[in-house]
N, C-alpha and C positions, 0 to 999 in steps of 0.2 A: 836162251833164244828169247827176244821180246817179239811179241806177233804184232805185225802193222796190219791197222786199219785206218777206214772211211771216217771222217768227222766234218762235218758242215761249218763254214764260218757262220755264229749265230746272229750277226747282224743280217749277212747277206743270203744265208743260204747257201750260197757256193758250199763246194766242197773244198776244205784247204787239209794240209799235213801239220802235225802241231807236236811230232815225234820228240823220241826219248833214245833216235839211233844215232848217231851220229853220222853227218854227209861225208861219204869217200872222197879224200884230196890228196894229191898228190903231193907230197914233201920230201924231201932229202932228209935220214934217219941217222942217228950214227948207227956203226958198223955192232959196237955192243950192245945197241939196246933192240939185235936181234926179236928176242922173245915178245918185246910189246909188239913190232912193228908187226911178226907173223899174226899176232893178238888182233892187231887193228884190221889186215886182210881179211881177215876173219870174220871180224864183225859187219867190214865192207859187204863183203859179196853175200852175208845173208840179208842183210840190207837193200842189195841190187835183186837178189833175187823175188823176195817179197814185193817190191816197186814193181818190179814186172809181173808180176801176177791184178797189178793196178791198186793194190793198198799204198794206205799212208800212215803213219804215226799218228795215234790217241795219246791224252796226258795220262792220265789215271788207270789204276790196276783194272785186271779182266782178268776173266776164264771161263774158259769154253768146254765142257764134259758132258759125260750123260749123266742123267739123276735117278738111275735105276740102278747103275754096277758102281755110280764113282768114280769113273775112268773118266782120266779127263783127254782131251786135243789141247789143249795149248795154253798156254798162263802167263801173264807178264805179271808180278811184283804181286799176286795175289793173296802173300800174308804181309803186305806193307797195309798200315792203319789206316786206314779213312774214317770218316762220318758217315756214317747210314741214312743220317735224313730218313726219309720217313720208307726206308726199306724196314726200319724197326718197326713198326706194322705188322711185318710177317709175323714176330713172335708176338704181339697181342693176339693178333689171329688164333696163331699156334694157339697158346693158350685156350680161346674162348672155345677151337674146334675140340680141342680137350674137355673141359667144362661139358660140352654137348655131350659129344660121347659117355663120357661118365654121367649123363642126365640130372648134373647141378642147372642148368640151363637148359632153356628150349627156345626153337627157332622162333614161337608165334608168342614167346612172351614179351609182355611189353616192360619194360626196364627203364625208368628217370632221368632226364636229364638236369643235374643240380649247375648250382650256381657255375662252378667252377667249369665244370663242360661249355656252359656259354660263352665264358671269357675265354675259351682258345682263339686265337689267330685263324684266319684263313691259310689251306683251307677248311672250310665248315660247311654244314648245311642251314646252321644258324638257328636252330631251336631254342626255344626259351626255357628257362628253367622252369621246374616244374609240368611238362609235358614228357610224355611218354612214348616210346618208342618201339619197335620190335626189335627183338636180336637179330632177326633175317635181317634189316631193312638197316639196321646198324653198321652190321656187317658189309652188305652191298656199297654202303656209302666208304664206309670204310677202307674197302679194298679196288672201291671203283673210283671215288672217287678221291680218295687218300683225307677222307672227312677227320679233322684232326678233334673237332669237339666228340664226335662217335670215340674215335681212340680212348678219351677219358670216360664216357658211356659206357662204353664195355669192359673198362676196366675197373669202374667203379662196380660194375654188377656183379663182375668176379670174385673181385675179391674184400670190397667194402670201403675200398682208399685206393688213391693213387702210389701212395709210397706202398705199401702190402704186396699190389700187382710188381710194382716195378723188380721189387724183393723176389719174389716168384718168377719172374722173366729171369735174371740176372743166375738163378739157382736151377732153372730148366734150361739157360745157354749152356753149364757149365755140363750137366746131366748128357747135353748132346755132343761134348766137344767144343763150343766154340770158346775157343779159350784165352782168345785177346777180345774178346765181346765183353765192354759193359754198355748195360742200361740205364739210364738216367729218368725216363719218362716212356711213356709208351704212344706216343706220337712221333717222335723223331725231330723235333725241332729243335734248333740250335743250342746244345748245351756242351763244350768243351771236353767231358767227361765223357760222352756216350760217344765210342769208339766201336768198329768193329772193321773185319777186314774181308776183302772176296771172297776168301777161302772160308770165314765162317758165316759168312750169309749162305753163300751155296751147299751147307752142310744144313743149315734150316731149312731153305727151300726144299733139297732131296726129301727131309726129315713131313715138310707138309704132305708133298708129293705120294709117298709112300706111306702113311700112316692116316691119311686123311683123302682119300680119293676121292669120295663121296663130295666133299667141299669144292672140286678144282674149277666148278662154274663161276664161282666166286672173282676168277682171275681172267678167265675170257669172256666176261660180261661186257657185252658194248657199251648199255651207260645204266644209271638207275634213275627210276622215276621217284622223284620228290614232288608229291602231290602233282599239278601239272604240269612240272617241269622236266624236262630229260637232260642228265648229269652226263656228259661223256665222259667214256673210262678215259684217263691221263696218258694210257699205254697207246701211242699212238702207231707201234710196231702192228699191233694188234689191226689198225685201218691198212697200213700200209706191204703187210707180210701176208700173203694169202694162207700158209701153214701155221703161221707165230696164232699161239692160243694158252696166252699169260706173258708174264707174272706180275708185278709191281715196277713203280715207278717211285723216284726218292729225288727231293732239291731243297737247299739249304744252301744260302751265299755260302758259307764254309766247304760243302763237298762237291759242288759245282751238282751236276746231272748225272745222277746214276738209275741203272733198270738194270733188274733182274728178268731176262728174257725167256719163255722156252718155246719149241716148236718143233713139226712132227713131218717124217719125209721117211715115205717108204717104209714103213713099220720101226723107225729109229725118231727115238723121241730127243733131244741134246736140249742144254739152256746156258745160256749164257751171262755171265755177270760183269758189268760195263758199270766205272765210278770213277764221276769227274770230269763226262763231257761240256762243252762247253754251252749246250744250248738244248732242248727237248727232242729237236730234230736231230742234234746230232748223235746224242744215245741213242736212239731208232735206227737211226744208218749202220751204226758202228756196231749193236749186235747185231742189225738183221747180216751185215755184212761174215762177222766172225758166225753165225749160224748156219748161210748160207756155203761158205769156207766146207766148216765144220760137216755138213754132210757131202762132201767130196772127200773125206779124210777119214782115217782111221784112228781109231782110239791106241791111245796108249798105254801102258801098265803102271803107269802111275795112279794115282789115286786119287782124290781132292783132301783124304786127312791125312795123306802124304807130304802134303804141304807144310814148310814149316814158315809158322808167323812171328812176327816180327814183334819185341817189344821196346817200350819204352819211349820209343820217339813218337812225339806228336804228328798227327794227319799234316799232311800240307793244305794248307789255307786258300779256297779258290775263291775266295769273297771279291778279290782287285780284277780277279780275272773275269770273273761271271757278272758280277753286282755290280762296279766300277765301270768295267771298259777298258781297263788299265793295269796291266800285272802286277804293277805295284812294286816293282824293283828299281833300284838306281842304276844305271849304267856307266860304266867306266868307260873314261876317253882312252883311246889307242894309244894317245903318247904318251901314255902314263906307264906303257911297259916296256922297263926296262931289263935290263942284266937276260938272264937262261931263266928260263921256266918252261911250265905244260900247259897243256892245250886240253881238253874232256872234252870236246869237238862241238860242234857246230849244229845250232837249231833253229827249226823254225819259228818257234814262239820263244818269248823271253819270259813269262813263267816256265816253259819247262826248263830253260837253263838255270833260271832258279832250282827247281829241285833235282838236277844233276848237282850241283855246287853246292846244297844244302845235305843231299844225300851221304856226299863227302868230307864231310864235317869233321867227323871220327879220326879219318885219316889225314887232316891235315889239320887238327889240333897242335901237333906237337911243332909244325914250322912257323916260330914265331917271327922271323925276319919275309918271311913268305906273305907277300899282297897277294890277293883272289879280288875277281869280279868278272862281268859280263859285259864284251863292247859287243855295237851293235857294228855287224861289217858291212864295210861301204861298195866291195865290188861284186859280191854275192846277196841274195836272200837268206837273212837268221842273223842269229846272234852265237859268239863266242863264251865260251865259257876258258878262261885264266886264271894261272898263278904264275908270279913273275917274282921278279926280284931275288932270285937264288944264283949259284955258283952252276957253274956244267955239272959237275960231281954230283950236287945236292938233286940237280935239275933229273937226272938221269935215276938216280937213286928211289927220288918222290914216284918218277914213273913207272917204278918196277915192283913198289909201295902197291902202286893202283894195280899195278897190273893184277899181281898176286891176290889181289880182295875181285879180280874181275871185271875193275870197272877201265872204260876203253880209255887211253893216255897215248900222247906222244909229245915228245921234249922240242920244245923251242928256242931257235938260238937268237942272239941280239940280232942278227940281220932281220928275222923273219916278222921281229918283231915291228924293227923300222920301216917296212915294209906295208906292213898294218895301219903306223901311225901315217905313213905317207897317203895311202888311198883315204885315209877317214875325211869325209868333207867339213869344209872350212863354213868357222859359220857366218851367217851374213848380220850386217853391221844393223842396229835397230833401225835407223833412219838411211834411206838412200842417198848416196850425194847427189844427186838430181834434185831431190826434196827436201835437204839441208835448209833451214830458213838460217838468217844472219842472227 
């Protein structure tokens, strides 16, 4: 079941829904499509119940769990590949903590800044090549301010060069059971091959808390002092949720805004992993909503390690949504929808609709004559995902196959497509007749 949570609009700061649950609609269904219809009502009731709890859907994967036991409360696509961004720095820190415990590094030890470290893009504290910094201050800068230059400084101090350190990152990921994770750098800066999942990141975060409790203060630290400058922790949840006590943020355009957040209440500790929010405020609100609801709910018998990772598919690219202000998805005109077909639901965000369509590409691969696309809905808010240009039997068969894969689906008849086209807004002329020049 998809868990519904709140997310703010990145421009206005107001709450908006960008969900991946279809909105319930009343439509006629064919009697022999009863299984699909029953599934639709189960989804609709689930969505309605969560909506009544004051929640709205968020775009990327999420996971809420108890780190001490690994038992989850809820998860949504936690095994789906995603770009980790600066959540990568948790593995960088894990290995440095490991070396400190083994006596290979000391907190007060001064380590050098290389030219390569100096060349890192922001976020960075901007030290010059040839300068030195203590391991302690480098860790503070890494985990509080997410400094990319300090990730390289620490990696080079631990392994001699970044290449060797990354090899160690991947070896350790394998040892921890992070089976879908591949690291390419210690910073989290954009690399198409650097991939993880909410499930794997939860395994890593839990391991840090379990093995290095003496280092937890880095994750709750409000700011890091660099000379006379105080750099505030990028995790704004620490400032807006009284019982939050960590952990780490991440952002690149391809990933959207990521956050692993921990909180304690009445002797319980929970952790939320949220990936692909549309703003820094959005990821904080999303994590807070999950954590707040989680403290009122019971743990399931399912553990983080029981979640199946998905392999092979590339993560969804959030660039168009969070860095260009557009979804980047071309829309189909409702007038193009012909014959019989199916709908995969209605979504508030064009990007969410695109994610749903992409997720069903494998099932749709054999439908050569079928056409598919996203339509802006005229009579209600949102975007519809449709497959059309089928005959009645093929539409029924396709919906049945989607239903077996636990994908929401509803058969569409030609009259329903015609009704959508009739409601589509008419394009305005480029120049109004009143102002046309001879």
